[in-house]
TIRO-2110 file (N, C-alpha, C; in Angstrom, 1 decimal):
// TIRO-2110
-28.2, 90.4, -150.4, N, 1, A
-27.1, 90.5, -151.4, CA, 1, A
-27.5, 89.9, -152.7, C, 1, A
-27.1, 90.4, -153.7, N, 2, A
-27.4, 89.9, -155.1, CA, 2, A
-26.1, 89.4, -155.7, C, 2, A
-26.2, 88.5, -156.6, N, 3, A
-25.0, 88.0, -157.4, CA, 3, A
-25.0, 88.7, -158.8, C, 3, A
-23.9, 89.0, -159.2, N, 4, A
-23.7, 89.5, -160.6, CA, 4, A
-22.6, 88.7, -161.3, C, 4, A
-22.5, 88.8, -162.6, N, 5, A
-21.6, 88.1, -163.4, CA, 5, A
-20.9, 89.1, -164.3, C, 5, A
-19.6, 88.9, -164.5, N, 6, A
-18.8, 89.7, -165.5, CA, 6, A
-18.1, 88.7, -166.4, C, 6, A
-18.2, 88.9, -167.7, N, 7, A
-17.6, 88.0, -168.6, CA, 7, A
-16.4, 88.7, -169.3, C, 7, A
-15.3, 88.0, -169.3, N, 8, A
-14.1, 88.6, -170.0, CA, 8, A
-13.7, 87.6, -171.1, C, 8, A
-13.4, 88.1, -172.3, N, 9, A
-13.0, 87.3, -173.4, CA, 9, A
-11.8, 87.9, -174.1, C, 9, A
-10.8, 87.0, -174.4, N, 10, A
-9.6, 87.4, -175.1, CA, 10, A
-9.1, 86.4, -176.1, C, 10, A
-8.3, 86.7, -177.0, N, 11, A
-7.7, 85.8, -177.9, CA, 11, A
-6.4, 85.2, -177.5, C, 11, A
-5.9, 85.6, -176.3, N, 12, A
-4.7, 85.1, -175.8, CA, 12, A
-4.9, 84.8, -174.3, C, 12, A
-4.4, 83.6, -173.9, N, 13, A
-4.5, 83.2, -172.4, CA, 13, A
-3.8, 84.2, -171.5, C, 13, A
-2.7, 84.8, -172.0, N, 14, A
-2.0, 85.8, -171.2, CA, 14, A
-2.7, 87.1, -171.1, C, 14, A
-3.4, 87.5, -172.2, N, 15, A
-4.2, 88.7, -172.1, CA, 15, A
-5.4, 88.5, -171.2, C, 15, A
-6.0, 87.3, -171.2, N, 16, A
-7.1, 87.0, -170.3, CA, 16, A
-6.6, 87.1, -168.9, C, 16, A
-5.5, 86.5, -168.6, N, 17, A
-4.9, 86.5, -167.2, CA, 17, A
-4.8, 88.0, -166.8, C, 17, A
-4.2, 88.8, -167.6, N, 18, A
-4.0, 90.2, -167.3, CA, 18, A
-5.3, 90.9, -167.0, C, 18, A
-6.3, 90.6, -167.9, N, 19, A
-7.6, 91.3, -167.7, CA, 19, A
-8.3, 90.8, -166.4, C, 19, A
-8.2, 89.6, -166.1, N, 20, A
-8.7, 89.1, -164.8, CA, 20, A
-8.1, 89.8, -163.6, C, 20, A
-6.7, 89.8, -163.6, N, 21, A
-6.0, 90.4, -162.5, CA, 21, A
-6.3, 91.9, -162.4, C, 21, A
-6.5, 92.5, -163.6, N, 22, A
-6.8, 94.0, -163.5, CA, 22, A
-8.2, 94.2, -162.9, C, 22, A
-9.2, 93.3, -163.3, N, 23, A
-10.5, 93.5, -162.7, CA, 23, A
-10.6, 93.1, -161.2, C, 23, A
-9.8, 92.2, -160.8, N, 24, A
-9.8, 91.8, -159.4, CA, 24, A
-9.4, 92.9, -158.4, C, 24, A
-8.7, 93.9, -159.0, N, 25, A
-8.3, 95.1, -158.2, CA, 25, A
-9.5, 95.8, -157.6, C, 25, A
-10.7, 95.7, -158.3, N, 26, A
-11.8, 96.5, -157.9, CA, 26, A
-12.8, 95.7, -157.0, C, 26, A
-12.4, 94.5, -156.6, N, 27, A
-13.2, 93.7, -155.7, CA, 27, A
-12.4, 93.4, -154.4, C, 27, A
-13.2, 93.3, -153.3, N, 28, A
-12.5, 92.8, -152.1, CA, 28, A
-12.7, 91.3, -152.1, C, 28, A
-12.0, 90.5, -151.3, N, 29, A
-12.0, 89.1, -151.4, CA, 29, A
-13.4, 88.5, -150.9, C, 29, A
-14.1, 89.2, -150.1, N, 30, A
-15.4, 88.8, -149.7, CA, 30, A
-16.5, 88.9, -150.8, C, 30, A
-16.3, 89.7, -151.8, N, 31, A
-17.2, 89.9, -152.9, CA, 31, A
-17.1, 88.8, -153.9, C, 31, A
-16.0, 88.3, -154.1, N, 32, A
-15.8, 87.3, -155.2, CA, 32, A
-16.3, 85.9, -154.7, C, 32, A
-17.3, 85.4, -155.5, N, 33, A
-17.8, 84.1, -155.2, CA, 33, A
-17.1, 83.0, -155.9, C, 33, A
-16.8, 83.2, -157.2, N, 34, A
-16.1, 82.2, -158.0, CA, 34, A
-15.6, 82.8, -159.3, C, 34, A
-14.6, 82.2, -159.9, N, 35, A
-14.1, 82.5, -161.2, CA, 35, A
-14.1, 81.3, -162.0, C, 35, A
-14.7, 81.3, -163.2, N, 36, A
-14.8, 80.1, -164.1, CA, 36, A
-14.0, 80.5, -165.3, C, 36, A
-13.3, 79.5, -165.8, N, 37, A
-12.4, 79.7, -167.0, CA, 37, A
-12.8, 78.7, -168.1, C, 37, A
-12.7, 79.2, -169.3, N, 38, A
-13.0, 78.3, -170.5, CA, 38, A
-12.0, 78.7, -171.6, C, 38, A
-11.4, 77.6, -172.2, N, 39, A
-10.4, 77.9, -173.3, CA, 39, A
-10.8, 77.1, -174.5, C, 39, A
-10.7, 77.7, -175.7, N, 40, A
-11.0, 77.0, -176.9, CA, 40, A
-9.9, 77.3, -177.9, C, 40, A
-8.7, 76.7, -177.7, N, 41, A
-7.6, 77.0, -178.6, CA, 41, A
-7.6, 76.0, -179.7, C, 41, A
-7.9, 76.5, -180.9, N, 42, A
-7.9, 75.7, -182.1, CA, 42, A
-6.5, 75.3, -182.5, C, 42, A
-6.4, 74.0, -182.9, N, 43, A
-5.1, 73.6, -183.3, CA, 43, A
-4.9, 73.6, -184.9, C, 43, A
-6.1, 73.6, -185.6, N, 44, A
-6.0, 73.7, -187.0, CA, 44, A
-5.6, 75.1, -187.5, C, 44, A
-5.0, 75.2, -188.7, N, 45, A
-4.6, 76.5, -189.2, CA, 45, A
-5.7, 77.5, -189.3, C, 45, A
-6.9, 77.0, -189.5, N, 46, A
-8.1, 77.9, -189.6, CA, 46, A
-8.8, 78.0, -188.3, C, 46, A
-8.3, 77.4, -187.3, N, 47, A
-9.0, 77.4, -186.0, CA, 47, A
-8.8, 78.8, -185.3, C, 47, A
-9.8, 79.1, -184.5, N, 48, A
-9.7, 80.4, -183.7, CA, 48, A
-9.4, 80.1, -182.3, C, 48, A
-8.7, 81.0, -181.6, N, 49, A
-8.5, 80.8, -180.2, CA, 49, A
-9.3, 81.8, -179.4, C, 49, A
-10.1, 81.3, -178.5, N, 50, A
-10.9, 82.1, -177.6, CA, 50, A
-10.8, 81.6, -176.2, C, 50, A
-10.5, 82.5, -175.3, N, 51, A
-10.4, 82.2, -173.9, CA, 51, A
-11.3, 83.2, -173.2, C, 51, A
-12.1, 82.6, -172.2, N, 52, A
-13.0, 83.5, -171.5, CA, 52, A
-13.0, 83.1, -170.0, C, 52, A
-13.4, 84.1, -169.2, N, 53, A
-13.6, 83.9, -167.8, CA, 53, A
-14.8, 84.5, -167.4, C, 53, A
-15.5, 83.9, -166.4, N, 54, A
-16.7, 84.5, -165.8, CA, 54, A
-16.4, 84.8, -164.3, C, 54, A
-16.5, 86.0, -163.9, N, 55, A
-16.3, 86.4, -162.5, CA, 55, A
-17.6, 86.5, -161.9, C, 55, A
-17.9, 85.7, -160.8, N, 56, A
-19.2, 85.8, -160.1, CA, 56, A
-18.9, 86.5, -158.8, C, 56, A
-19.7, 87.6, -158.6, N, 57, A
-19.4, 88.4, -157.4, CA, 57, A
-20.7, 88.9, -156.7, C, 57, A
-20.6, 89.2, -155.5, N, 58, A
-21.7, 89.7, -154.7, CA, 58, A
-21.8, 91.3, -154.7, C, 58, A
-23.0, 91.8, -154.7, N, 59, A
-23.2, 93.2, -154.5, CA, 59, A
-24.1, 93.4, -153.4, C, 59, A
-23.9, 94.5, -152.7, N, 60, A
-24.7, 94.8, -151.5, CA, 60, A
-26.0, 95.5, -152.1, C, 60, A
-27.1, 94.9, -151.8, N, 61, A
-28.4, 95.4, -152.3, CA, 61, A
-29.0, 96.2, -151.1, C, 61, A
-28.8, 97.5, -151.2, N, 62, A
-29.2, 98.4, -150.1, CA, 62, A
-30.6, 98.9, -150.3, C, 62, A
-31.3, 98.5, -151.3, N, 63, A
-32.7, 99.0, -151.6, CA, 63, A
-33.7, 98.3, -150.7, C, 63, A
END
């Protein structure tokens, strides 16, 4: 089996949550290895908000 990574990025924590939940529909629980989250919400008026998640999953290497 091989590992793959999918990166999701959104400007809202709620949109990121929805994107993660939507993607999880396509995996079974044995395929998911881990989900990592990172948030960079700027507090300054000129700051940018970026939230991202990395889904690490297994694929069956039939070759």
